[in-house]
C-alpha positions in Angstrom: 132.2 -16.4 -108.1 129.8 -14.1 -109.8 128.4 -14.8 -113.2 129.6 -11.9 -115.6 126.5 -12.1 -117.7 122.7 -12.5 -117.1 121.9 -16.1 -117.6 118.5 -17.3 -118.5 118.5 -19.6 -115.8 118.7 -16.9 -113.3 115.8 -15.2 -115.2 113.5 -18.3 -114.8 114.3 -18.7 -111.1 113.3 -15.1 -110.5 110.2 -15.4 -112.8 108.9 -18.8 -111.9 110.8 -19.5 -108.6 112.3 -22.8 -109.8 114.3 -24.5 -112.6 112.7 -24.3 -116.0 113.5 -26.7 -118.9 112.3 -26.4 -122.5 110.3 -29.2 -124.1 111.1 -29.4 -127.8 108.3 -30.0 -130.3 108.8 -30.8 -133.9 106.0 -30.0 -136.3 105.5 -31.1 -140.1 106.1 -27.9 -141.6 108.6 -25.9 -143.9 109.8 -22.5 -144.3 108.9 -19.7 -147.0 112.7 -19.6 -147.6 112.5 -23.2 -149.0 109.2 -23.4 -150.9 109.6 -20.3 -153.0 107.4 -17.9 -151.1 110.4 -16.0 -150.1 113.3 -17.9 -151.8 114.6 -21.6 -152.4 117.0 -23.8 -150.8 116.8 -22.2 -147.2 119.6 -20.5 -145.2 122.8 -22.0 -146.4 123.8 -23.3 -143.1 120.2 -25.0 -142.4 119.8 -28.8 -142.7 116.8 -30.8 -143.7 116.1 -31.0 -139.9 115.4 -27.5 -139.8 117.4 -26.8 -136.7 116.2 -29.6 -134.7 118.6 -32.5 -134.2 117.2 -34.2 -131.0 113.6 -33.8 -131.3 110.9 -36.6 -131.3 109.4 -37.4 -134.8 106.9 -34.8 -136.1 104.3 -37.6 -136.8 103.8 -37.5 -133.0 101.0 -35.1 -131.6 102.1 -32.0 -129.8 100.6 -33.7 -126.7 102.5 -37.0 -127.3 105.8 -35.0 -127.6 105.1 -32.9 -124.5 104.3 -36.0 -122.5 107.3 -38.1 -123.7 109.8 -35.3 -123.3 108.5 -34.3 -119.8 108.8 -37.9 -118.7 112.5 -38.0 -119.8 113.7 -34.6 -119.1 111.7 -34.0 -115.9 113.2 -37.2 -114.4 116.9 -36.5 -115.7 117.0 -33.1 -114.5 114.4 -33.1 -111.7 112.2 -30.5 -113.3 108.6 -29.7 -112.7 107.9 -26.8 -114.9 108.4 -26.5 -118.6 108.4 -24.2 -121.6 106.9 -25.8 -124.6 109.3 -25.0 -127.5 108.0 -25.1 -131.1 111.6 -25.3 -132.6 112.2 -26.5 -136.2 111.6 -24.4 -139.2 109.0 -21.5 -139.1 106.4 -22.1 -136.6 103.9 -19.5 -137.7 103.9 -20.5 -141.3 100.6 -22.3 -141.2 96.9 -21.3 -141.3 95.4 -19.5 -138.4 93.2 -22.7 -137.5 96.1 -25.1 -137.3 98.1 -22.6 -135.4 95.4 -22.2 -132.9 95.1 -26.0 -132.4 98.8 -26.6 -131.8 99.0 -23.7 -129.2 95.9 -25.0 -127.4 97.6 -28.4 -127.1 100.0 -26.7 -124.6 97.3 -26.0 -122.0 98.9 -28.2 -119.3 99.6 -27.4 -115.7 103.2 -28.0 -116.1 103.7 -25.7 -119.0 104.5 -22.0 -117.9 105.3 -20.7 -121.4 105.2 -21.2 -125.1 108.2 -20.4 -127.2 107.8 -20.0 -130.9 110.6 -20.2 -133.3 109.8 -18.4 -136.5 111.0 -15.9 -139.1 110.7 -12.1 -138.9 108.6 -11.9 -142.0 106.0 -14.4 -140.8 104.6 -12.4 -138.0 101.0 -11.7 -138.6 98.4 -9.7 -136.3 95.7 -12.4 -136.6 98.1 -14.9 -134.8 99.4 -12.2 -132.3 95.7 -11.5 -131.4 94.9 -15.0 -130.7 98.1 -15.5 -128.6 97.2 -12.4 -126.6 93.7 -13.7 -125.9 95.2 -17.1 -125.0 97.7 -15.6 -122.8 94.9 -13.7 -120.9 93.0 -16.9 -120.6 95.7 -19.4 -119.5 98.2 -17.1 -117.9 101.0 -18.7 -119.9 103.9 -16.6 -121.2 104.5 -16.2 -124.8 108.1 -15.9 -126.3 109.0 -15.4 -129.9 112.4 -16.7 -130.9 113.4 -14.8 -134.0 116.8 -15.3 -136.0 118.4 -12.0 -136.6 121.9 -13.7 -136.9 123.8 -10.5 -137.9 123.1 -6.8 -138.6 125.3 -6.9 -141.8 123.0 -7.1 -144.7 125.6 -8.3 -147.1 126.3 -11.3 -144.8 122.5 -12.1 -144.8 122.5 -12.0 -148.4 125.4 -14.6 -148.5 123.4 -16.7 -145.8 120.3 -16.6 -148.2 118.2 -15.5 -145.3 115.8 -13.9 -147.7 114.8 -11.6 -144.8 116.4 -8.3 -143.9 117.3 -6.4 -140.9 114.3 -4.2 -141.6 112.1 -7.3 -141.3 113.5 -8.1 -137.9 112.8 -4.5 -136.7 109.3 -4.4 -138.0 108.6 -7.8 -136.4 109.9 -6.7 -133.0 108.0 -3.5 -133.2 104.9 -5.4 -133.8 105.3 -8.2 -131.3 106.2 -5.6 -128.5 102.7 -4.1 -128.9 101.4 -7.3 -127.3 104.1 -7.3 -124.6 105.4 -10.8 -125.5 109.0 -11.6 -124.8 111.6 -11.7 -127.8 114.4 -13.8 -128.0 117.0 -13.0 -130.7 119.4 -15.6 -132.2 122.7 -14.3 -133.2 125.8 -16.1 -134.9 129.0 -14.6 -133.8 131.4 -16.5 -135.9 130.3 -15.7 -139.3 133.3 -15.5 -141.7 132.0 -12.3 -143.5 131.5 -10.3 -140.3 134.0 -8.3 -138.3 134.0 -7.0 -134.8 132.1 -3.9 -136.0 129.3 -6.1 -137.2 129.3 -7.8 -133.8 128.9 -4.3 -132.1 126.1 -3.2 -134.4 124.2 -6.4 -133.9 124.4 -5.9 -130.2 123.3 -2.1 -130.5 120.4 -3.1 -132.7 119.1 -5.6 -130.0 119.4 -3.0 -127.4 117.1 -0.7 -129.3 114.2 -3.1 -129.7 113.2 -4.3 -126.4 114.6 -7.7 -126.9 114.5 -9.5 -123.6 116.7 -12.7 -124.3 119.5 -13.8 -126.7 120.6 -17.1 -127.9 124.3 -16.8 -129.1 125.6 -19.5 -131.7 128.8 -20.4 -133.3 128.6 -21.2 -136.9 128.2 -25.1 -137.5 128.8 -26.6 -140.8 126.4 -29.4 -141.3 126.9 -32.0 -143.9 124.8 -31.8 -147.1 124.3 -28.1 -146.8 125.0 -25.3 -149.2 127.6 -24.1 -146.4 129.3 -27.3 -146.4 129.9 -27.2 -150.0 131.3 -23.7 -150.0 133.5 -24.9 -146.9 134.9 -27.7 -148.9 135.5 -25.6 -151.9 137.5 -23.1 -149.7 135.3 -20.2 -150.4 135.7 -18.8 -146.9 137.9 -19.3 -143.8 136.3 -19.8 -140.6 137.3 -17.6 -137.6 139.4 -19.0 -134.8 138.0 -20.2 -131.5 139.9 -17.1 -130.0 138.2 -14.8 -132.4 134.7 -16.2 -131.4 135.5 -15.8 -127.9 136.5 -12.2 -128.5 133.3 -11.5 -130.4 131.1 -13.0 -127.8 132.7 -10.9 -125.0 132.5 -7.7 -126.9 128.8 -8.5 -127.8 128.0 -9.1 -124.1 129.8 -5.9 -122.9 127.6 -3.8 -125.3 124.4 -5.9 -124.7 122.2 -4.3 -122.1 122.6 -6.0 -118.5 118.8 -7.0 -118.4 118.9 -9.1 -121.5 119.0 -12.7 -120.5 121.5 -15.0 -122.3 120.1 -18.4 -123.3 123.5 -19.6 -124.2 127.0 -18.6 -125.1 127.8 -21.3 -127.6 125.7 -24.1 -129.1 126.3 -27.6 -130.1 125.5 -30.0 -132.9 126.0 -33.8 -133.4 129.6 -34.6 -134.6 128.2 -37.2 -137.1 126.1 -34.5 -138.8 128.8 -31.8 -139.1 132.2 -31.2 -140.8 132.9 -28.3 -138.5 131.7 -27.7 -134.9 133.1 -25.6 -132.2 136.8 -26.0 -133.3 136.6 -29.6 -132.1 136.2 -28.5 -128.6 133.4 -29.0 -126.2 130.8 -26.1 -125.9 131.2 -26.0 -122.0 134.9 -25.6 -122.4 134.3 -22.5 -124.8 131.8 -21.2 -122.4 134.1 -21.5 -119.4 136.9 -19.8 -121.2 134.7 -16.8 -122.3 133.6 -16.5 -118.6 137.0 -16.8 -117.3 138.4 -14.1 -119.5 135.6 -11.7 -118.6 136.1 -12.4 -114.8 139.8 -12.0 -115.0 139.6 -8.8 -116.8 136.6 -7.2 -114.8 134.3 -7.3 -117.7 130.6 -7.8 -117.1 127.6 -7.7 -119.4 126.5 -4.1 -120.2 129.6 -2.3 -119.2 129.8 -0.8 -122.6 126.1 -0.6 -123.4 124.7 2.2 -125.3 122.4 3.2 -122.4 125.2 3.5 -120.1 127.3 5.6 -122.5 124.4 7.8 -123.1 123.9 8.5 -119.5 127.5 9.4 -119.1 127.3 11.9 -121.8 124.2 13.4 -120.6 125.8 13.8 -117.2 128.7 15.5 -118.5 126.5 18.1 -120.4 
């Protein structure tokens, strides 16, 4: 049975010739959306963990976290090559010297790439220049993970993102000058979005040379502003069926060469009041795949470039 979308595992096998796994790294840092540089309070869905639920403690050095995670994950999944993944909060929100040191700590034979999770408004040319030189020296790939979430600016304001679609576009254009990979994060069950926003988000990604996408469902984590809003009945979550419909439409519009890291995420049940409609993430994934296969849908069959070629051919 052929996969109806281009999975990141397929890309890894083509690029590196074997299975690849990410080693998460947690740093002691914050976010300009929390400390007042951009705003206060952070995104309404973000917890005090900053998006990292299962990471080792941040007081451990980068090298220690890599070593410990490699020993556990490598043995469990029989993996030999890894991506060092700086995951929590904003991993370019630091001075240049500190940034250089944490990247240099990833100069290990078993590390094939470094993935840096950060905000679009925290991309600077001095750090990009260093990363380019480091990549040339070590041969390791660079991946920037940027949170777009949605193309709907009104929803971004509700989420208190404190960064705009224009910030995302500007960051992608700058990163693309260095030929680094970009992974865009999107949330496809936002209560304030509709199917038109899903389509527009996919089209924006198509236009910006984004090479990877990580699709999320919206978790509601205890203690967050979003949790307070949910308990006050300020919004209604979309149904699981609506989420699956959104994901399928998103994939069909997305270009076929954009690798998909996930179709749905997960969070610890003890830390959430809502997560994946009390269903398992893999069951939702399998339902999406089943619907696509049964209907003959594949990633990119409604993409803008394909529509453009058809129109051009009719002229």
